[in-house]
Gaussian input, Z-matrix of N, CA and C with variables (Angstrom, degrees):
# hf/3-21g

backbone

0 1
 N
 C     1     B1
 C     2     B2     1     A1
 N     3     B3     2     A2     1     D1
 C     4     B4     3     A3     2     D2
 C     5     B5     4     A4     3     D3
 N     6     B6     5     A5     4     D4
 C     7     B7     6     A6     5     D5
 C     8     B8     7     A7     6     D6
 N     9     B9     8     A8     7     D7
 C    10    B10     9     A9     8     D8
 C    11    B11    10    A10     9     D9
 N    12    B12    11    A11    10    D10
 C    13    B13    12    A12    11    D11
 C    14    B14    13    A13    12    D12
 N    15    B15    14    A14    13    D13
 C    16    B16    15    A15    14    D14
 C    17    B17    16    A16    15    D15
 N    18    B18    17    A17    16    D16
 C    19    B19    18    A18    17    D17
 C    20    B20    19    A19    18    D18
 N    21    B21    20    A20    19    D19
 C    22    B22    21    A21    20    D20
 C    23    B23    22    A22    21    D21
 N    24    B24    23    A23    22    D22
 C    25    B25    24    A24    23    D23
 C    26    B26    25    A25    24    D24
 N    27    B27    26    A26    25    D25
 C    28    B28    27    A27    26    D26
 C    29    B29    28    A28    27    D27
 N    30    B30    29    A29    28    D28
 C    31    B31    30    A30    29    D29
 C    32    B32    31    A31    30    D30
 N    33    B33    32    A32    31    D31
 C    34    B34    33    A33    32    D32
 C    35    B35    34    A34    33    D33
 N    36    B36    35    A35    34    D34
 C    37    B37    36    A36    35    D35
 C    38    B38    37    A37    36    D36
 N    39    B39    38    A38    37    D37
 C    40    B40    39    A39    38    D38
 C    41    B41    40    A40    39    D39
 N    42    B42    41    A41    40    D40
 C    43    B43    42    A42    41    D41
 C    44    B44    43    A43    42    D42
 N    45    B45    44    A44    43    D43
 C    46    B46    45    A45    44    D44
 C    47    B47    46    A46    45    D45
 N    48    B48    47    A47    46    D46
 C    49    B49    48    A48    47    D47
 C    50    B50    49    A49    48    D48
 N    51    B51    50    A50    49    D49
 C    52    B52    51    A51    50    D50
 C    53    B53    52    A52    51    D51
 N    54    B54    53    A53    52    D52
 C    55    B55    54    A54    53    D53
 C    56    B56    55    A55    54    D54
 N    57    B57    56    A56    55    D55
 C    58    B58    57    A57    56    D56
 C    59    B59    58    A58    57    D57
 N    60    B60    59    A59    58    D58
 C    61    B61    60    A60    59    D59
 C    62    B62    61    A61    60    D60
 N    63    B63    62    A62    61    D61
 C    64    B64    63    A63    62    D62
 C    65    B65    64    A64    63    D63
 N    66    B66    65    A65    64    D64
 C    67    B67    66    A66    65    D65
 C    68    B68    67    A67    66    D66
 N    69    B69    68    A68    67    D67
 C    70    B70    69    A69    68    D68
 C    71    B71    70    A70    69    D69
 N    72    B72    71    A71    70    D70
 C    73    B73    72    A72    71    D71
 C    74    B74    73    A73    72    D72
 N    75    B75    74    A74    73    D73
 C    76    B76    75    A75    74    D74
 C    77    B77    76    A76    75    D75
 N    78    B78    77    A77    76    D76
 C    79    B79    78    A78    77    D77
 C    80    B80    79    A79    78    D78
 N    81    B81    80    A80    79    D79
 C    82    B82    81    A81    80    D80
 C    83    B83    82    A82    81    D81
 N    84    B84    83    A83    82    D82
 C    85    B85    84    A84    83    D83
 C    86    B86    85    A85    84    D84
 N    87    B87    86    A86    85    D85
 C    88    B88    87    A87    86    D86
 C    89    B89    88    A88    87    D87
 N    90    B90    89    A89    88    D88
 C    91    B91    90    A90    89    D89
 C    92    B92    91    A91    90    D90
 N    93    B93    92    A92    91    D91
 C    94    B94    93    A93    92    D92
 C    95    B95    94    A94    93    D93
 N    96    B96    95    A95    94    D94
 C    97    B97    96    A96    95    D95
 C    98    B98    97    A97    96    D96
 N    99    B99    98    A98    97    D97
 C   100   B100    99    A99    98    D98
 C   101   B101   100   A100    99    D99
 N   102   B102   101   A101   100   D100
 C   103   B103   102   A102   101   D101
 C   104   B104   103   A103   102   D102
 N   105   B105   104   A104   103   D103
 C   106   B106   105   A105   104   D104
 C   107   B107   106   A106   105   D105
 N   108   B108   107   A107   106   D106
 C   109   B109   108   A108   107   D107
 C   110   B110   109   A109   108   D108
 N   111   B111   110   A110   109   D109
 C   112   B112   111   A111   110   D110
 C   113   B113   112   A112   111   D111
 N   114   B114   113   A113   112   D112
 C   115   B115   114   A114   113   D113
 C   116   B116   115   A115   114   D114
 N   117   B117   116   A116   115   D115
 C   118   B118   117   A117   116   D116
 C   119   B119   118   A118   117   D117
 N   120   B120   119   A119   118   D118
 C   121   B121   120   A120   119   D119
 C   122   B122   121   A121   120   D120
 N   123   B123   122   A122   121   D121
 C   124   B124   123   A123   122   D122
 C   125   B125   124   A124   123   D123
 N   126   B126   125   A125   124   D124
 C   127   B127   126   A126   125   D125
 C   128   B128   127   A127   126   D126
 N   129   B129   128   A128   127   D127
 C   130   B130   129   A129   128   D128
 C   131   B131   130   A130   129   D129
 N   132   B132   131   A131   130   D130
 C   133   B133   132   A132   131   D131
 C   134   B134   133   A133   132   D132
 N   135   B135   134   A134   133   D133
 C   136   B136   135   A135   134   D134
 C   137   B137   136   A136   135   D135
 N   138   B138   137   A137   136   D136
 C   139   B139   138   A138   137   D137
 C   140   B140   139   A139   138   D138
 N   141   B141   140   A140   139   D139
 C   142   B142   141   A141   140   D140
 C   143   B143   142   A142   141   D141
 N   144   B144   143   A143   142   D142
 C   145   B145   144   A144   143   D143
 C   146   B146   145   A145   144   D144
 N   147   B147   146   A146   145   D145
 C   148   B148   147   A147   146   D146
 C   149   B149   148   A148   147   D147
 N   150   B150   149   A149   148   D148
 C   151   B151   150   A150   149   D149
 C   152   B152   151   A151   150   D150
 N   153   B153   152   A152   151   D151
 C   154   B154   153   A153   152   D152
 C   155   B155   154   A154   153   D153
 N   156   B156   155   A155   154   D154
 C   157   B157   156   A156   155   D155
 C   158   B158   157   A157   156   D156
 N   159   B159   158   A158   157   D157
 C   160   B160   159   A159   158   D158
 C   161   B161   160   A160   159   D159
 N   162   B162   161   A161   160   D160
 C   163   B163   162   A162   161   D161
 C   164   B164   163   A163   162   D162
 N   165   B165   164   A164   163   D163
 C   166   B166   165   A165   164   D164
 C   167   B167   166   A166   165   D165
 N   168   B168   167   A167   166   D166
 C   169   B169   168   A168   167   D167
 C   170   B170   169   A169   168   D168
 N   171   B171   170   A170   169   D169
 C   172   B172   171   A171   170   D170
 C   173   B173   172   A172   171   D171
 N   174   B174   173   A173   172   D172
 C   175   B175   174   A174   173   D173
 C   176   B176   175   A175   174   D174
 N   177   B177   176   A176   175   D175
 C   178   B178   177   A177   176   D176
 C   179   B179   178   A178   177   D177
 N   180   B180   179   A179   178   D178
 C   181   B181   180   A180   179   D179
 C   182   B182   181   A181   180   D180
 N   183   B183   182   A182   181   D181
 C   184   B184   183   A183   182   D182
 C   185   B185   184   A184   183   D183
 N   186   B186   185   A185   184   D184
 C   187   B187   186   A186   185   D185
 C   188   B188   187   A187   186   D186
 N   189   B189   188   A188   187   D187
 C   190   B190   189   A189   188   D188
 C   191   B191   190   A190   189   D189
 N   192   B192   191   A191   190   D190
 C   193   B193   192   A192   191   D191
 C   194   B194   193   A193   192   D192
 N   195   B195   194   A194   193   D193
 C   196   B196   195   A195   194   D194
 C   197   B197   196   A196   195   D195
 N   198   B198   197   A197   196   D196
 C   199   B199   198   A198   197   D197
 C   200   B200   199   A199   198   D198
 N   201   B201   200   A200   199   D199
 C   202   B202   201   A201   200   D200
 C   203   B203   202   A202   201   D201
 N   204   B204   203   A203   202   D202
 C   205   B205   204   A204   203   D203
 C   206   B206   205   A205   204   D204
 N   207   B207   206   A206   205   D205
 C   208   B208   207   A207   206   D206
 C   209   B209   208   A208   207   D207
 N   210   B210   209   A209   208   D208
 C   211   B211   210   A210   209   D209
 C   212   B212   211   A211   210   D210
 N   213   B213   212   A212   211   D211
 C   214   B214   213   A213   212   D212
 C   215   B215   214   A214   213   D213
 N   216   B216   215   A215   214   D214
 C   217   B217   216   A216   215   D215
 C   218   B218   217   A217   216   D216
 N   219   B219   218   A218   217   D217
 C   220   B220   219   A219   218   D218
 C   221   B221   220   A220   219   D219
 N   222   B222   221   A221   220   D220
 C   223   B223   222   A222   221   D221
 C   224   B224   223   A223   222   D222
 N   225   B225   224   A224   223   D223
 C   226   B226   225   A225   224   D224
 C   227   B227   226   A226   225   D225
 N   228   B228   227   A227   226   D226
 C   229   B229   228   A228   227   D227
 C   230   B230   229   A229   228   D228
 N   231   B231   230   A230   229   D229
 C   232   B232   231   A231   230   D230
 C   233   B233   232   A232   231   D231
 N   234   B234   233   A233   232   D232
 C   235   B235   234   A234   233   D233
 C   236   B236   235   A235   234   D234
 N   237   B237   236   A236   235   D235
 C   238   B238   237   A237   236   D236
 C   239   B239   238   A238   237   D237
 N   240   B240   239   A239   238   D238
 C   241   B241   240   A240   239   D239
 C   242   B242   241   A241   240   D240
 N   243   B243   242   A242   241   D241
 C   244   B244   243   A243   242   D242
 C   245   B245   244   A244   243   D243
 N   246   B246   245   A245   244   D244
 C   247   B247   246   A246   245   D245
 C   248   B248   247   A247   246   D246
 N   249   B249   248   A248   247   D247
 C   250   B250   249   A249   248   D248
 C   251   B251   250   A250   249   D249
 N   252   B252   251   A251   250   D250
 C   253   B253   252   A252   251   D251
 C   254   B254   253   A253   252   D252
 N   255   B255   254   A254   253   D253
 C   256   B256   255   A255   254   D254
 C   257   B257   256   A256   255   D255
 N   258   B258   257   A257   256   D256
 C   259   B259   258   A258   257   D257
 C   260   B260   259   A259   258   D258
 N   261   B261   260   A260   259   D259
 C   262   B262   261   A261   260   D260
 C   263   B263   262   A262   261   D261
 N   264   B264   263   A263   262   D262
 C   265   B265   264   A264   263   D263
 C   266   B266   265   A265   264   D264
 N   267   B267   266   A266   265   D265
 C   268   B268   267   A267   266   D266
 C   269   B269   268   A268   267   D267
 N   270   B270   269   A269   268   D268
 C   271   B271   270   A270   269   D269
 C   272   B272   271   A271   270   D270
 N   273   B273   272   A272   271   D271
 C   274   B274   273   A273   272   D272
 C   275   B275   274   A274   273   D273
 N   276   B276   275   A275   274   D274
 C   277   B277   276   A276   275   D275
 C   278   B278   277   A277   276   D276
 N   279   B279   278   A278   277   D277
 C   280   B280   279   A279   278   D278
 C   281   B281   280   A280   279   D279
 N   282   B282   281   A281   280   D280
 C   283   B283   282   A282   281   D281
 C   284   B284   283   A283   282   D282
 N   285   B285   284   A284   283   D283
 C   286   B286   285   A285   284   D284
 C   287   B287   286   A286   285   D285
 N   288   B288   287   A287   286   D286
 C   289   B289   288   A288   287   D287
 C   290   B290   289   A289   288   D288

   B1=1.3709
   B2=1.5345
   B3=1.3314
   B4=1.4863
   B5=1.5191
   B6=1.3000
   B7=1.4763
   B8=1.5005
   B9=1.3270
   B10=1.4665
   B11=1.5098
   B12=1.3364
   B13=1.4471
   B14=1.5192
   B15=1.3505
   B16=1.4210
   B17=1.5202
   B18=1.3526
   B19=1.5204
   B20=1.5203
   B21=1.3112
   B22=1.4714
   B23=1.5219
   B24=1.3254
   B25=1.4559
   B26=1.5666
   B27=1.3461
   B28=1.4363
   B29=1.5595
   B30=1.2836
   B31=1.4757
   B32=1.5243
   B33=1.3414
   B34=1.4556
   B35=1.5289
   B36=1.2946
   B37=1.4409
   B38=1.5174
   B39=1.3385
   B40=1.4372
   B41=1.5566
   B42=1.3380
   B43=1.4710
   B44=1.4944
   B45=1.3381
   B46=1.4277
   B47=1.5424
   B48=1.2862
   B49=1.4425
   B50=1.5286
   B51=1.3530
   B52=1.4749
   B53=1.5072
   B54=1.2886
   B55=1.5353
   B56=1.5717
   B57=1.3179
   B58=1.4491
   B59=1.4959
   B60=1.3514
   B61=1.4605
   B62=1.5345
   B63=1.3130
   B64=1.4900
   B65=1.5421
   B66=1.3159
   B67=1.4666
   B68=1.5138
   B69=1.3492
   B70=1.4490
   B71=1.5540
   B72=1.3306
   B73=1.4491
   B74=1.5051
   B75=1.3126
   B76=1.4395
   B77=1.5626
   B78=1.3561
   B79=1.4442
   B80=1.5248
   B81=1.3490
   B82=1.4123
   B83=1.5580
   B84=1.2877
   B85=1.5108
   B86=1.5198
   B87=1.3502
   B88=1.4733
   B89=1.4705
   B90=1.3340
   B91=1.5050
   B92=1.4961
   B93=1.3385
   B94=1.4560
   B95=1.5263
   B96=1.2971
   B97=1.4837
   B98=1.5217
   B99=1.2758
   B100=1.4603
   B101=1.4900
   B102=1.3350
   B103=1.4473
   B104=1.5500
   B105=1.3380
   B106=1.4474
   B107=1.5339
   B108=1.2887
   B109=1.4531
   B110=1.5288
   B111=1.3376
   B112=1.4724
   B113=1.5334
   B114=1.3244
   B115=1.4898
   B116=1.5150
   B117=1.3052
   B118=1.4346
   B119=1.5277
   B120=1.3359
   B121=1.4566
   B122=1.5203
   B123=1.3803
   B124=1.4370
   B125=1.5407
   B126=1.3552
   B127=1.4249
   B128=1.5283
   B129=1.2812
   B130=1.5177
   B131=1.5423
   B132=1.2969
   B133=1.4615
   B134=1.5863
   B135=1.3730
   B136=1.4369
   B137=1.5485
   B138=1.2896
   B139=1.4960
   B140=1.5312
   B141=1.3675
   B142=1.4869
   B143=1.4880
   B144=1.3383
   B145=1.4596
   B146=1.5690
   B147=1.2528
   B148=1.4856
   B149=1.5538
   B150=1.3312
   B151=1.4830
   B152=1.5393
   B153=1.3063
   B154=1.4462
   B155=1.5235
   B156=1.3481
   B157=1.4633
   B158=1.5177
   B159=1.3016
   B160=1.5017
   B161=1.4757
   B162=1.3857
   B163=1.4632
   B164=1.4760
   B165=1.3213
   B166=1.4437
   B167=1.5280
   B168=1.3813
   B169=1.4317
   B170=1.5288
   B171=1.2925
   B172=1.4945
   B173=1.5084
   B174=1.3603
   B175=1.4486
   B176=1.5441
   B177=1.3121
   B178=1.4845
   B179=1.5359
   B180=1.3282
   B181=1.4962
   B182=1.5217
   B183=1.3328
   B184=1.4032
   B185=1.5193
   B186=1.3478
   B187=1.4199
   B188=1.5383
   B189=1.3594
   B190=1.4298
   B191=1.5876
   B192=1.3358
   B193=1.4615
   B194=1.4810
   B195=1.3299
   B196=1.4546
   B197=1.5413
   B198=1.3079
   B199=1.4474
   B200=1.5343
   B201=1.3639
   B202=1.4623
   B203=1.5165
   B204=1.3513
   B205=1.4080
   B206=1.5317
   B207=1.3439
   B208=1.4665
   B209=1.5479
   B210=1.3178
   B211=1.4328
   B212=1.4991
   B213=1.3323
   B214=1.4887
   B215=1.4956
   B216=1.3495
   B217=1.4757
   B218=1.4770
   B219=1.3919
   B220=1.4396
   B221=1.5052
   B222=1.3170
   B223=1.4440
   B224=1.5201
   B225=1.3622
   B226=1.4761
   B227=1.4734
   B228=1.3541
   B229=1.4324
   B230=1.5318
   B231=1.3188
   B232=1.4641
   B233=1.5465
   B234=1.3304
   B235=1.4777
   B236=1.5702
   B237=1.3214
   B238=1.4570
   B239=1.5615
   B240=1.3203
   B241=1.4889
   B242=1.5468
   B243=1.3439
   B244=1.4393
   B245=1.4985
   B246=1.3642
   B247=1.4545
   B248=1.5150
   B249=1.3378
   B250=1.4212
   B251=1.5599
   B252=1.3619
   B253=1.4717
   B254=1.5210
   B255=1.3584
   B256=1.4291
   B257=1.5443
   B258=1.3193
   B259=1.4648
   B260=1.5139
   B261=1.3418
   B262=1.4076
   B263=1.5197
   B264=1.3516
   B265=1.4932
   B266=1.5133
   B267=1.3412
   B268=1.4548
   B269=1.4997
   B270=1.3572
   B271=1.4282
   B272=1.5442
   B273=1.3174
   B274=1.4573
   B275=1.4900
   B276=1.3147
   B277=1.4638
   B278=1.4982
   B279=1.3337
   B280=1.4418
   B281=1.5236
   B282=1.3214
   B283=1.4924
   B284=1.5272
   B285=1.2972
   B286=1.4843
   B287=1.5231
   B288=1.3174
   B289=1.4498
   B290=1.4925
   A1=111.82
   A2=115.40
   A3=119.78
   A4=110.51
   A5=116.81
   A6=118.83
   A7=111.92
   A8=118.45
   A9=121.43
   A10=111.46
   A11=116.96
   A12=122.40
   A13=112.47
   A14=116.81
   A15=122.09
   A16=109.84
   A17=116.42
   A18=120.06
   A19=110.03
   A20=118.47
   A21=119.72
   A22=110.03
   A23=119.25
   A24=123.52
   A25=109.37
   A26=116.47
   A27=120.55
   A28=112.83
   A29=115.64
   A30=122.24
   A31=109.57
   A32=116.74
   A33=120.67
   A34=109.38
   A35=118.94
   A36=120.33
   A37=113.05
   A38=118.29
   A39=121.43
   A40=109.14
   A41=116.83
   A42=118.55
   A43=110.48
   A44=118.22
   A45=123.82
   A46=111.17
   A47=118.26
   A48=123.50
   A49=111.78
   A50=116.40
   A51=119.38
   A52=110.75
   A53=117.74
   A54=117.70
   A55=107.28
   A56=119.08
   A57=119.46
   A58=108.25
   A59=118.36
   A60=121.72
   A61=109.69
   A62=115.58
   A63=120.95
   A64=109.73
   A65=117.69
   A66=120.18
   A67=111.81
   A68=116.79
   A69=121.97
   A70=110.96
   A71=116.53
   A72=119.91
   A73=110.50
   A74=118.81
   A75=125.42
   A76=108.54
   A77=117.60
   A78=120.01
   A79=110.45
   A80=117.38
   A81=121.43
   A82=111.70
   A83=114.00
   A84=118.92
   A85=111.33
   A86=116.01
   A87=117.07
   A88=112.44
   A89=116.52
   A90=120.19
   A91=111.00
   A92=120.16
   A93=123.48
   A94=109.79
   A95=118.71
   A96=126.38
   A97=111.96
   A98=118.33
   A99=122.33
   A100=111.85
   A101=116.20
   A102=123.23
   A103=108.00
   A104=115.27
   A105=120.82
   A106=109.93
   A107=116.57
   A108=119.89
   A109=112.70
   A110=117.92
   A111=118.19
   A112=112.32
   A113=115.41
   A114=120.47
   A115=108.67
   A116=117.55
   A117=123.33
   A118=111.25
   A119=117.78
   A120=120.78
   A121=112.29
   A122=115.49
   A123=118.95
   A124=110.73
   A125=116.00
   A126=119.09
   A127=111.09
   A128=119.00
   A129=120.79
   A130=109.53
   A131=117.12
   A132=120.76
   A133=111.54
   A134=112.68
   A135=118.33
   A136=111.72
   A137=116.10
   A138=119.02
   A139=109.60
   A140=116.47
   A141=120.96
   A142=111.20
   A143=119.17
   A144=122.13
   A145=109.39
   A146=116.77
   A147=121.60
   A148=109.13
   A149=115.74
   A150=119.69
   A151=110.02
   A152=116.12
   A153=118.18
   A154=112.20
   A155=117.99
   A156=122.92
   A157=113.88
   A158=118.76
   A159=119.96
   A160=113.70
   A161=119.79
   A162=117.67
   A163=113.32
   A164=120.60
   A165=122.40
   A166=112.60
   A167=114.72
   A168=119.14
   A169=113.89
   A170=115.99
   A171=120.40
   A172=113.50
   A173=122.74
   A174=120.54
   A175=112.29
   A176=115.47
   A177=120.49
   A178=109.85
   A179=116.94
   A180=121.71
   A181=110.09
   A182=121.27
   A183=122.87
   A184=112.69
   A185=117.37
   A186=121.46
   A187=112.74
   A188=116.35
   A189=120.04
   A190=112.31
   A191=116.75
   A192=117.28
   A193=112.77
   A194=117.68
   A195=122.68
   A196=108.98
   A197=115.86
   A198=123.03
   A199=113.52
   A200=114.51
   A201=118.46
   A202=108.68
   A203=116.79
   A204=120.86
   A205=114.08
   A206=117.46
   A207=118.40
   A208=107.51
   A209=116.59
   A210=124.21
   A211=111.84
   A212=117.17
   A213=121.42
   A214=112.04
   A215=119.63
   A216=120.61
   A217=114.23
   A218=120.92
   A219=118.89
   A220=114.51
   A221=116.75
   A222=123.75
   A223=110.55
   A224=114.02
   A225=118.84
   A226=110.91
   A227=118.52
   A228=122.75
   A229=111.31
   A230=118.46
   A231=120.39
   A232=111.23
   A233=115.88
   A234=119.59
   A235=108.60
   A236=117.36
   A237=120.54
   A238=111.62
   A239=114.42
   A240=117.55
   A241=109.45
   A242=118.69
   A243=119.55
   A244=113.98
   A245=115.57
   A246=119.13
   A247=109.52
   A248=121.43
   A249=122.24
   A250=112.09
   A251=114.75
   A252=116.23
   A253=111.33
   A254=118.74
   A255=121.34
   A256=109.79
   A257=117.27
   A258=121.56
   A259=111.25
   A260=118.74
   A261=121.39
   A262=112.08
   A263=116.69
   A264=119.80
   A265=111.53
   A266=115.54
   A267=119.86
   A268=112.15
   A269=116.35
   A270=120.29
   A271=111.49
   A272=117.66
   A273=121.11
   A274=111.78
   A275=118.58
   A276=122.33
   A277=110.96
   A278=118.50
   A279=122.37
   A280=111.98
   A281=115.00
   A282=120.51
   A283=111.17
   A284=114.72
   A285=119.70
   A286=111.69
   A287=118.31
   A288=119.62
   A289=113.23
   D1=-44.20
   D2=179.79
   D3=-68.40
   D4=-34.88
   D5=177.15
   D6=-67.32
   D7=-32.73
   D8=174.94
   D9=-64.95
   D10=-39.44
   D11=175.63
   D12=-60.88
   D13=-41.61
   D14=178.01
   D15=-63.90
   D16=-41.15
   D17=178.04
   D18=-65.31
   D19=-38.39
   D20=179.13
   D21=-67.22
   D22=-40.73
   D23=179.40
   D24=-65.26
   D25=-40.43
   D26=176.07
   D27=-63.53
   D28=-39.55
   D29=177.69
   D30=-62.88
   D31=-47.79
   D32=-178.46
   D33=-64.69
   D34=-37.11
   D35=177.09
   D36=-67.42
   D37=-35.12
   D38=178.29
   D39=-70.37
   D40=-38.76
   D41=175.63
   D42=-61.41
   D43=-45.80
   D44=179.20
   D45=-59.66
   D46=-39.14
   D47=175.76
   D48=-59.27
   D49=-43.91
   D50=179.03
   D51=-71.62
   D52=-31.33
   D53=179.32
   D54=-70.39
   D55=-36.13
   D56=179.81
   D57=-68.03
   D58=-43.62
   D59=-179.21
   D60=-60.94
   D61=-41.22
   D62=178.45
   D63=-62.02
   D64=-44.39
   D65=-179.72
   D66=-63.31
   D67=-41.60
   D68=177.96
   D69=-61.13
   D70=-47.55
   D71=-178.99
   D72=-63.95
   D73=-40.34
   D74=179.55
   D75=-62.74
   D76=-39.90
   D77=-179.07
   D78=-66.87
   D79=-37.21
   D80=176.43
   D81=-64.96
   D82=-43.16
   D83=179.72
   D84=-64.77
   D85=-33.27
   D86=174.96
   D87=-72.46
   D88=-37.70
   D89=-179.96
   D90=-64.50
   D91=-31.39
   D92=-177.31
   D93=-98.46
   D94=11.97
   D95=175.24
   D96=61.00
   D97=31.02
   D98=172.68
   D99=-79.93
   D100=-36.36
   D101=177.52
   D102=-109.89
   D103=129.11
   D104=179.65
   D105=-90.19
   D106=123.72
   D107=-177.90
   D108=-86.92
   D109=3.77
   D110=177.31
   D111=-77.33
   D112=-13.89
   D113=175.50
   D114=-71.51
   D115=133.45
   D116=-176.59
   D117=-66.24
   D118=-41.63
   D119=-179.50
   D120=-64.73
   D121=-44.05
   D122=179.30
   D123=-63.28
   D124=-43.70
   D125=-178.54
   D126=-64.80
   D127=-39.29
   D128=178.06
   D129=-65.56
   D130=-40.26
   D131=179.11
   D132=-61.27
   D133=-45.26
   D134=-179.76
   D135=-68.68
   D136=-36.59
   D137=177.29
   D138=-65.73
   D139=-42.95
   D140=176.67
   D141=-59.01
   D142=-43.81
   D143=178.26
   D144=-63.49
   D145=-41.82
   D146=-177.37
   D147=-65.81
   D148=-43.16
   D149=-179.75
   D150=-67.23
   D151=-31.85
   D152=-179.42
   D153=-75.36
   D154=-42.86
   D155=-174.10
   D156=-91.34
   D157=-18.62
   D158=-178.44
   D159=-58.85
   D160=-43.12
   D161=177.15
   D162=-59.87
   D163=-26.95
   D164=178.53
   D165=-80.12
   D166=-32.94
   D167=179.66
   D168=-79.22
   D169=-30.75
   D170=-171.06
   D171=-57.99
   D172=-44.42
   D173=178.82
   D174=-65.70
   D175=-35.14
   D176=178.81
   D177=-67.23
   D178=-43.07
   D179=179.57
   D180=-64.75
   D181=-32.49
   D182=177.79
   D183=-67.88
   D184=-35.31
   D185=-177.95
   D186=-82.73
   D187=-39.03
   D188=-174.67
   D189=-74.84
   D190=147.67
   D191=175.07
   D192=-69.42
   D193=160.47
   D194=-179.59
   D195=-77.03
   D196=124.29
   D197=177.93
   D198=-105.06
   D199=18.13
   D200=-178.11
   D201=80.00
   D202=-128.75
   D203=-178.00
   D204=-80.72
   D205=-0.71
   D206=-174.23
   D207=-98.47
   D208=119.64
   D209=179.19
   D210=-102.12
   D211=106.81
   D212=-177.09
   D213=-96.81
   D214=5.97
   D215=-178.28
   D216=-64.19
   D217=-32.26
   D218=174.12
   D219=-63.30
   D220=-37.59
   D221=178.70
   D222=-63.22
   D223=-46.48
   D224=178.80
   D225=-63.25
   D226=-42.32
   D227=177.64
   D228=-62.30
   D229=-43.15
   D230=178.78
   D231=-63.33
   D232=-39.21
   D233=177.04
   D234=-63.33
   D235=-45.24
   D236=179.59
   D237=-61.30
   D238=-39.27
   D239=178.83
   D240=-67.70
   D241=-38.80
   D242=175.90
   D243=-62.16
   D244=-40.96
   D245=177.76
   D246=-64.38
   D247=-44.27
   D248=-179.61
   D249=-63.30
   D250=-37.61
   D251=177.88
   D252=-67.44
   D253=-35.56
   D254=177.14
   D255=-64.69
   D256=-43.92
   D257=178.77
   D258=-63.13
   D259=-41.67
   D260=178.60
   D261=-66.85
   D262=-36.47
   D263=175.45
   D264=-63.65
   D265=-41.41
   D266=178.72
   D267=-64.91
   D268=-42.90
   D269=177.24
   D270=-64.36
   D271=-41.76
   D272=176.79
   D273=-61.72
   D274=-40.26
   D275=177.71
   D276=-64.50
   D277=-40.67
   D278=179.60
   D279=-66.56
   D280=-36.31
   D281=179.08
   D282=-72.04
   D283=-37.31
   D284=-176.45
   D285=-68.43
   D286=-25.15
   D287=-178.35
   D288=-77.37

């Protein structure tokens, strides 16, 4: 039962990783004018992503120094997610033995 919970947590962290990567790629596409934000559907999707991920980015942005237009909080969050996934995998391996 506990191993299943670790697997569910790992799955959720993997999904969160892909959502962050999607948001970063979309922000690049907007910056280079590949995606037009005047479309209502695109704008709602981007606002939804921002509302979902901003509570995760906010504590990181408070701690990190200002790099001007460069936002490194997604990179820091992806590193933190990777570390948590490694710790969960280690814990799951210890429990399985």
